[in-house]
N, CA, C and O atoms as a MOPAC input file, in Angstrom:
PM7 MOZYME 1SCF
protein

 N     37.43500 1   -46.46200 1    18.99200 1
 C     38.22200 1   -46.33000 1    17.69000 1
 C     39.67100 1   -46.54700 1    17.97400 1
 O     40.23100 1   -46.13100 1    18.98800 1
 N     40.17800 1   -47.14700 1    17.12700 1
 C     41.64600 1   -47.83200 1    17.24700 1
 C     42.64900 1   -46.70400 1    16.82500 1
 O     42.28100 1   -45.89900 1    15.97000 1
 N     43.83500 1   -46.60700 1    17.35200 1
 C     44.73000 1   -45.62600 1    16.74500 1
 C     45.05000 1   -45.41900 1    15.12600 1
 O     45.03000 1   -46.42400 1    14.41600 1
 N     45.29900 1   -44.33200 1    14.63200 1
 C     45.67500 1   -44.25800 1    13.27700 1
 C     46.81100 1   -45.15900 1    12.69000 1
 O     46.94400 1   -45.49200 1    11.51200 1
 N     47.59900 1   -45.48000 1    13.75000 1
 C     48.82800 1   -46.22900 1    13.22800 1
 C     48.64400 1   -47.71100 1    12.91000 1
 O     49.53500 1   -48.44600 1    12.48300 1
 N     47.39300 1   -48.06100 1    13.16800 1
 C     46.90400 1   -49.44200 1    12.59200 1
 C     46.46200 1   -49.30300 1    11.25700 1
 O     46.40000 1   -50.34200 1    10.59900 1
 N     46.16200 1   -48.30800 1    10.75200 1
 C     45.72900 1   -47.91200 1     9.29400 1
 C     46.89500 1   -48.37700 1     8.18500 1
 O     48.08400 1   -48.53600 1     8.46000 1
 N     46.37900 1   -48.52800 1     7.08200 1
 C     47.48200 1   -49.02100 1     5.89700 1
 C     48.19600 1   -50.32600 1     6.24800 1
 O     47.57100 1   -51.38000 1     6.36900 1
 N     49.53700 1   -50.23000 1     6.41000 1
 C     50.25700 1   -51.47700 1     6.40700 1
 C     50.19700 1   -51.78200 1     8.02100 1
 O     50.54300 1   -52.89400 1     8.42200 1
 N     49.74400 1   -50.76000 1     8.95000 1
 C     49.86600 1   -51.07900 1    10.32900 1
 C     51.34600 1   -50.95700 1    10.97900 1
 O     52.27700 1   -50.22500 1    10.64400 1
 N     51.26100 1   -51.89200 1    11.99500 1
 C     52.76700 1   -52.01900 1    12.61600 1
 C     53.23600 1   -53.34100 1    12.44000 1
 O     52.48700 1   -54.31500 1    12.36000 1
 N     54.61000 1   -53.38700 1    12.37300 1
 C     55.32700 1   -54.68700 1    12.23900 1
 C     56.39500 1   -54.66900 1    13.53100 1
 O     57.02400 1   -53.69100 1    13.93400 1
 N     56.41700 1   -55.96200 1    14.03400 1
 C     57.42700 1   -55.97200 1    15.18700 1
 C     58.28700 1   -57.13100 1    14.52900 1
 O     57.75500 1   -58.11700 1    14.01900 1
 N     59.67800 1   -56.93000 1    14.58300 1
 C     60.51500 1   -58.09500 1    14.07100 1
 C     61.47800 1   -58.64200 1    15.03300 1
 O     62.32500 1   -57.87900 1    15.49800 1
 N     61.44900 1   -59.75700 1    15.35300 1
 C     62.67400 1   -60.42600 1    15.98000 1
 C     62.99100 1   -59.99100 1    17.54600 1
 O     64.12100 1   -60.03600 1    18.03200 1
 N     61.88700 1   -59.59300 1    18.20200 1
 C     61.98900 1   -59.03600 1    19.45400 1
 C     62.38900 1   -60.26800 1    20.36400 1
 O     61.76600 1   -61.31300 1    20.17700 1
 N     63.37600 1   -60.23500 1    21.33600 1
 C     63.89900 1   -61.28700 1    22.03600 1
 C     62.92600 1   -61.67300 1    23.01900 1
 O     62.17600 1   -60.79900 1    23.45300 1
 N     62.83000 1   -62.81600 1    23.42000 1
 C     62.11000 1   -63.41500 1    24.47500 1
 C     62.92000 1   -64.64100 1    25.04900 1
 O     63.98400 1   -64.96300 1    24.51900 1
 N     62.48200 1   -65.22800 1    25.98700 1
 C     63.08100 1   -66.40300 1    26.69900 1
 C     62.76300 1   -67.72000 1    25.73200 1
 O     63.38700 1   -68.76600 1    25.90800 1
 N     61.96100 1   -67.62100 1    24.91700 1
 C     61.49500 1   -68.69600 1    23.84400 1
 C     61.97000 1   -68.41900 1    22.51000 1
 O     61.67900 1   -69.16700 1    21.57700 1
 N     62.74600 1   -67.29800 1    22.34900 1
 C     63.28500 1   -67.07400 1    21.01800 1
 C     62.59800 1   -65.77300 1    20.66600 1
 O     61.87300 1   -65.14700 1    21.43900 1
 N     62.94700 1   -65.36300 1    19.21000 1
 C     62.54800 1   -64.13400 1    18.78900 1
 C     60.99600 1   -64.21000 1    18.38600 1
 O     60.47900 1   -65.27100 1    18.03600 1
 N     60.35800 1   -63.10100 1    18.45900 1
 C     58.88100 1   -63.00000 1    18.15800 1
 C     58.74300 1   -61.89800 1    17.21500 1
 O     59.32300 1   -60.83100 1    17.41400 1
 N     57.93900 1   -62.12000 1    16.10800 1
 C     57.68700 1   -61.12300 1    14.84300 1
 C     56.11700 1   -61.42300 1    14.79500 1
 O     55.50000 1   -62.48000 1    14.93300 1
 N     55.70100 1   -60.14200 1    14.55300 1
 C     54.05900 1   -60.15700 1    14.13400 1
 C     53.76900 1   -58.74500 1    13.32300 1
 O     54.48100 1   -57.74200 1    13.35200 1
 N     52.60600 1   -58.92100 1    12.63300 1
 C     52.06700 1   -57.55500 1    12.05100 1
 C     50.77200 1   -57.45600 1    12.70900 1
 O     50.12500 1   -58.45300 1    13.02800 1
 N     50.37100 1   -56.20100 1    12.92200 1
 C     48.92900 1   -55.94300 1    13.13200 1
 C     48.49700 1   -54.72600 1    12.53900 1
 O     49.18000 1   -53.70200 1    12.56800 1
 N     47.16500 1   -54.82700 1    11.89900 1
 C     46.69400 1   -53.67100 1    11.15700 1
 C     45.31900 1   -53.71700 1    11.17500 1
 O     44.74200 1   -54.76400 1    11.47000 1
 N     44.68600 1   -52.64400 1    10.87600 1
 C     43.12900 1   -52.47100 1    10.61700 1
 C     42.73200 1   -52.75000 1     9.31100 1
 O     43.45200 1   -52.31300 1     8.41300 1
 N     41.71700 1   -53.40000 1     9.01100 1
 C     41.09200 1   -53.46300 1     7.78800 1
 C     39.56600 1   -53.21100 1     8.05700 1
 O     38.82600 1   -54.03000 1     8.60300 1
 N     39.20600 1   -52.02000 1     7.62200 1
 C     37.87400 1   -51.60800 1     7.84400 1
 C     37.64000 1   -51.54700 1     9.39600 1
 O     38.34300 1   -50.82500 1    10.10300 1
 N     36.72300 1   -52.25900 1     9.85900 1
 C     36.50500 1   -52.34200 1    11.36900 1
 C     37.25300 1   -53.37400 1    12.01200 1
 O     37.44000 1   -53.33700 1    13.22800 1
 N     37.70400 1   -54.31300 1    11.27500 1
 C     38.43000 1   -55.47200 1    11.76500 1
 C     39.94300 1   -55.16800 1    12.04100 1
 O     40.56500 1   -54.33100 1    11.38800 1
 N     40.53500 1   -55.97000 1    13.14100 1
 C     41.83300 1   -55.91800 1    13.37300 1
 C     42.45800 1   -57.19000 1    13.00200 1
 O     41.93400 1   -58.23600 1    13.38500 1
 N     43.59500 1   -57.20800 1    12.24900 1
 C     44.23700 1   -58.43300 1    11.68600 1
 C     45.62200 1   -58.70500 1    12.15700 1
 O     46.51000 1   -58.04800 1    11.61400 1
 N     45.93900 1   -59.51600 1    13.02400 1
 C     47.24400 1   -59.99900 1    13.64100 1
 C     47.61100 1   -61.07700 1    12.86400 1
 O     46.83400 1   -61.99800 1    12.61200 1
 N     48.80200 1   -61.01600 1    12.44900 1
 C     49.62900 1   -62.26800 1    11.71200 1
 C     50.88000 1   -62.48900 1    12.39500 1
 O     51.68400 1   -61.58200 1    12.60900 1
 N     51.06900 1   -63.82400 1    12.77500 1
 C     52.08600 1   -64.26700 1    13.39800 1
 C     52.73000 1   -65.34400 1    12.64300 1
 O     52.12100 1   -66.40200 1    12.48000 1
 N     54.00000 1   -65.16000 1    12.13100 1
 C     54.56200 1   -66.28300 1    11.13000 1
 C     54.92300 1   -67.39600 1    12.03000 1
 O     54.95000 1   -67.34600 1    13.25900 1
 N     55.21900 1   -68.48800 1    11.21300 1
 C     55.56200 1   -69.81000 1    11.68700 1
 C     57.06600 1   -69.87900 1    12.05300 1
 O     57.56000 1   -70.91500 1    12.49600 1
 N     57.76800 1   -68.75800 1    11.85600 1
 C     59.17300 1   -68.59600 1    12.40000 1
 C     59.27500 1   -68.44700 1    13.86000 1
 O     60.30800 1   -68.74300 1    14.46100 1
 N     58.16200 1   -67.96700 1    14.47400 1
 C     58.16900 1   -67.91500 1    15.87000 1
 C     57.66800 1   -69.10500 1    16.60800 1
 O     56.63900 1   -69.69600 1    16.28200 1
 N     58.62400 1   -69.52800 1    17.87800 1
 C     58.51500 1   -70.66400 1    18.40100 1
 C     57.33500 1   -70.63400 1    19.52700 1
 O     57.40400 1   -69.76600 1    20.39700 1
 N     56.45400 1   -71.39200 1    19.52700 1
 C     55.35300 1   -71.28900 1    20.42900 1
 C     55.74600 1   -71.85600 1    21.97100 1
 O     56.09800 1   -73.01600 1    22.18800 1
 N     55.64200 1   -71.01700 1    22.78800 1
 C     56.20500 1   -71.38400 1    24.24900 1
 C     55.03200 1   -72.36300 1    24.89100 1
 O     53.89300 1   -72.38600 1    24.42500 1
 N     55.44300 1   -73.15200 1    25.99500 1
 C     54.46800 1   -73.77400 1    26.63400 1
 C     53.37300 1   -72.93600 1    27.04400 1
 O     53.53700 1   -71.84700 1    27.59300 1
 N     52.17500 1   -73.48100 1    26.75700 1
 C     50.78800 1   -72.60700 1    27.11300 1
 C     50.40300 1   -71.68500 1    26.09100 1
 O     49.34800 1   -71.07200 1    26.25200 1
 N     51.22600 1   -71.45100 1    24.85900 1
 C     50.92000 1   -70.79800 1    23.80200 1
 C     51.20000 1   -69.27700 1    23.74300 1
 O     51.53000 1   -68.67100 1    24.76200 1
 N     51.08100 1   -68.72200 1    22.65800 1
 C     51.27800 1   -67.20500 1    22.60500 1
 C     49.94900 1   -66.75000 1    23.16700 1
 O     48.92400 1   -67.38400 1    22.91700 1
 N     49.94600 1   -65.68200 1    23.90800 1
 C     48.88700 1   -64.93700 1    24.50100 1
 C     48.42200 1   -63.65700 1    24.10500 1
 O     49.08500 1   -62.69300 1    24.48900 1
 N     47.26700 1   -63.42600 1    23.31200 1
 C     46.82600 1   -62.12800 1    22.95900 1
 C     46.09400 1   -61.60400 1    24.03800 1
 O     45.17200 1   -62.31600 1    24.43600 1
 N     46.30500 1   -60.40000 1    24.67600 1
 C     45.44200 1   -59.84600 1    25.63500 1
 C     44.72800 1   -58.77700 1    24.82900 1
 O     45.26800 1   -58.00000 1    24.04100 1
 N     43.30100 1   -58.85300 1    25.16700 1
 C     42.37700 1   -57.73500 1    24.59700 1
 C     42.68300 1   -56.41200 1    25.76200 1
 O     42.61100 1   -56.58600 1    26.97800 1
 N     43.00600 1   -55.18200 1    25.15700 1
 C     43.37600 1   -54.18600 1    25.88900 1
 C     42.22800 1   -53.45700 1    26.73300 1
 O     42.41700 1   -52.82600 1    27.77300 1
 N     40.96400 1   -53.66700 1    26.07100 1
 C     39.63600 1   -53.00200 1    26.82300 1
 C     39.16500 1   -53.80400 1    27.85400 1
 O     38.03800 1   -53.52700 1    28.26500 1
 N     39.76300 1   -54.74600 1    28.38100 1
 C     39.21900 1   -55.60800 1    29.49500 1
 C     38.36800 1   -56.72400 1    28.94200 1
 O     38.95500 1   -57.77300 1    28.67600 1
 N     37.02200 1   -56.64700 1    28.72300 1
 C     36.26400 1   -57.63100 1    28.16100 1
 C     36.49800 1   -57.74100 1    26.75100 1
 O     36.62700 1   -56.72400 1    26.06900 1
 N     36.57600 1   -59.08800 1    26.17200 1
 C     36.84000 1   -59.25700 1    24.92000 1
 C     35.79600 1   -58.97100 1    23.93600 1
 O     34.64300 1   -58.95200 1    24.36600 1
 N     36.00100 1   -58.73800 1    22.64400 1
 C     34.87900 1   -58.49500 1    21.81100 1
 C     33.71900 1   -59.57600 1    21.80600 1
 O     33.94500 1   -60.77900 1    21.92900 1
 N     32.56200 1   -59.07500 1    21.66300 1
 C     31.46700 1   -59.94400 1    21.71500 1
 C     31.37700 1   -60.59800 1    20.30800 1
 O     31.03000 1   -61.77800 1    20.24800 1
 N     31.66400 1   -59.91700 1    19.18200 1
 C     31.64200 1   -60.65200 1    17.84500 1
 C     32.70600 1   -61.66100 1    17.85100 1
 O     33.62800 1   -61.74600 1    18.66300 1
 N     32.42300 1   -62.54400 1    16.67000 1
 C     33.39400 1   -63.61600 1    16.37300 1
 C     34.82700 1   -63.13000 1    16.37100 1
 O     35.12600 1   -61.98700 1    16.02400 1
 N     35.64200 1   -63.97600 1    16.74200 1
 C     37.08600 1   -63.89200 1    16.47600 1
 C     37.43800 1   -65.06200 1    15.80800 1
 O     36.94800 1   -66.12700 1    16.18400 1
 N     38.28300 1   -65.01600 1    14.79200 1
 C     38.76400 1   -66.17400 1    13.91100 1
 C     40.33200 1   -66.32600 1    13.97000 1
 O     41.08300 1   -65.36100 1    13.82600 1
 N     40.69700 1   -67.41000 1    14.15900 1
 C     42.14300 1   -67.73800 1    13.97700 1
 C     42.32400 1   -68.63600 1    12.55900 1
 O     41.71000 1   -69.70200 1    12.54100 1
 N     42.89200 1   -68.38400 1    11.71000 1
 C     43.06500 1   -69.16600 1    10.44100 1
 C     41.82800 1   -69.57400 1     9.85000 1
 O     41.75600 1   -70.62700 1     9.21700 1
 N     40.79600 1   -68.77100 1    10.02300 1
 C     39.46800 1   -68.89400 1     9.44400 1
 C     38.36100 1   -69.70000 1    10.44600 1
 O     37.16700 1   -69.83400 1    10.17600 1
 N     38.95200 1   -70.14000 1    11.50900 1
 C     38.03400 1   -70.88100 1    12.65900 1
 C     37.67500 1   -69.98500 1    13.68400 1
 O     38.49300 1   -69.13700 1    14.04000 1
 N     36.43800 1   -70.06500 1    14.26500 1
 C     36.13900 1   -69.45000 1    15.35300 1
 C     36.90300 1   -69.76100 1    16.55200 1
 O     37.13600 1   -70.93000 1    16.86200 1
 N     37.31200 1   -68.74400 1    17.25800 1
 C     38.33700 1   -68.93000 1    18.37700 1
 C     37.76500 1   -68.27500 1    19.69000 1
 O     37.31400 1   -67.13000 1    19.69200 1
 N     37.81900 1   -69.13200 1    20.88100 1
 C     37.05100 1   -68.56100 1    22.04300 1
 C     38.14000 1   -67.62200 1    22.67500 1
 O     39.34900 1   -67.74500 1    22.47400 1
 N     37.57600 1   -66.71100 1    23.42900 1
 C     38.40600 1   -66.03000 1    24.50500 1
 C     38.33300 1   -66.64600 1    25.67800 1
 O     37.35200 1   -67.33500 1    25.95900 1
 N     39.36600 1   -66.47900 1    26.51700 1
 C     39.26900 1   -66.96300 1    27.86200 1
 C     39.44200 1   -65.69500 1    28.79700 1
 O     40.58800 1   -65.31400 1    29.03200 1
 N     38.38400 1   -65.03900 1    29.33100 1
 C     38.53400 1   -63.73900 1    29.84000 1
 C     38.91800 1   -62.81700 1    28.88800 1
 O     38.27000 1   -62.71700 1    27.84600 1
 N     39.89300 1   -62.12500 1    29.10600 1
 C     40.46900 1   -61.02700 1    28.04700 1
 C     41.71900 1   -61.74600 1    27.31800 1
 O     42.50700 1   -61.04000 1    26.68900 1
 N     41.90000 1   -63.07000 1    27.39200 1
 C     43.07900 1   -63.76200 1    26.49900 1
 C     42.61100 1   -64.61900 1    25.45400 1
 O     41.60600 1   -65.31800 1    25.58300 1
 N     43.34200 1   -64.57900 1    24.38300 1
 C     43.25000 1   -65.53800 1    23.32800 1
 C     44.64400 1   -66.16700 1    23.05800 1
 O     45.63400 1   -65.48400 1    22.79800 1
 N     44.64600 1   -67.53700 1    23.14100 1
 C     45.78000 1   -68.32000 1    23.23800 1
 C     45.99200 1   -68.80800 1    21.73400 1
 O     45.06100 1   -69.34300 1    21.13300 1
 N     47.26500 1   -68.60800 1    21.12700 1
 C     47.50600 1   -69.26700 1    19.85900 1
 C     48.43500 1   -70.48600 1    20.28100 1
 O     49.37300 1   -70.27100 1    21.04900 1
 N     48.18700 1   -71.77000 1    19.78800 1
 C     48.88700 1   -72.75900 1    20.05800 1
 C     49.69000 1   -73.39500 1    18.88300 1
 O     50.54900 1   -74.25300 1    19.08800 1
 N     49.37100 1   -72.93800 1    17.65100 1
 C     50.01500 1   -73.25100 1    16.39500 1
 C     50.20600 1   -72.14700 1    15.60000 1
 O     49.40300 1   -71.21900 1    15.69600 1
 N     51.27700 1   -72.07100 1    14.70700 1
 C     51.59400 1   -70.95900 1    13.93000 1
 C     51.90200 1   -71.69200 1    12.45500 1
 O     52.22400 1   -72.87600 1    12.36200 1
 N     51.76000 1   -70.84900 1    11.40400 1
 C     51.38200 1   -69.39700 1    11.37800 1
 C     49.85200 1   -69.20400 1    11.84500 1
 O     48.99400 1   -70.06900 1    11.66500 1
 N     49.64900 1   -68.13300 1    12.38000 1
 C     48.35000 1   -67.69100 1    12.66500 1
 C     48.01100 1   -66.32900 1    12.13200 1
 O     48.80200 1   -65.38900 1    12.19900 1
 N     46.80300 1   -66.24700 1    11.59500 1
 C     46.08700 1   -64.97100 1    11.33500 1
 C     44.82300 1   -64.98800 1    12.19100 1
 O     43.99300 1   -65.89700 1    12.16100 1
 N     44.75500 1   -63.87900 1    12.97000 1
 C     43.74600 1   -63.70000 1    13.84300 1
 C     42.95700 1   -62.57600 1    13.34700 1
 O     43.60800 1   -61.57100 1    13.06100 1
 N     41.77300 1   -62.53400 1    13.19300 1
 C     40.82000 1   -61.37500 1    12.84500 1
 C     39.80100 1   -61.12900 1    13.82100 1
 O     38.89600 1   -61.93700 1    14.03000 1
 N     39.93700 1   -59.88400 1    14.51200 1
 C     39.04700 1   -59.69400 1    15.58700 1
 C     38.06200 1   -58.41500 1    14.91100 1
 O     38.51200 1   -57.44300 1    14.30300 1
 N     36.81200 1   -58.65600 1    15.15200 1
 C     35.87200 1   -57.59900 1    14.85600 1
 C     35.37500 1   -57.04800 1    16.11300 1
 O     34.48800 1   -57.59900 1    16.76300 1
 N     35.97400 1   -55.90600 1    16.47200 1
 C     35.67200 1   -55.28700 1    17.81700 1
 C     34.09400 1   -54.62600 1    17.64000 1
 O     33.60600 1   -54.51700 1    16.51500 1
 N     33.39400 1   -54.22200 1    18.80200 1
 C     32.05800 1   -53.73500 1    18.84800 1
 C     32.02700 1   -52.81000 1    17.82200 1
 O     30.99200 1   -52.18800 1    17.58200 1

């Protein structure tokens, strides 16, 4: 089960400094699904933005980025273009 702070509007991170410029995103739970949104104001670094699944092995169900099935590489999902809405349905 995910933490309660992902319920409702979830969490928002705004303009966190990185070597490639500020990063902002929102993360929330919708039913069993986790929804991450990264706006197009974020600059994509070489190699993409990397989402690391915290439980080791990635979810076995479909993960979608902007409506398209997206493959995990080990426990990492890379985003190469923005804006991106990532929908993950954990076990």
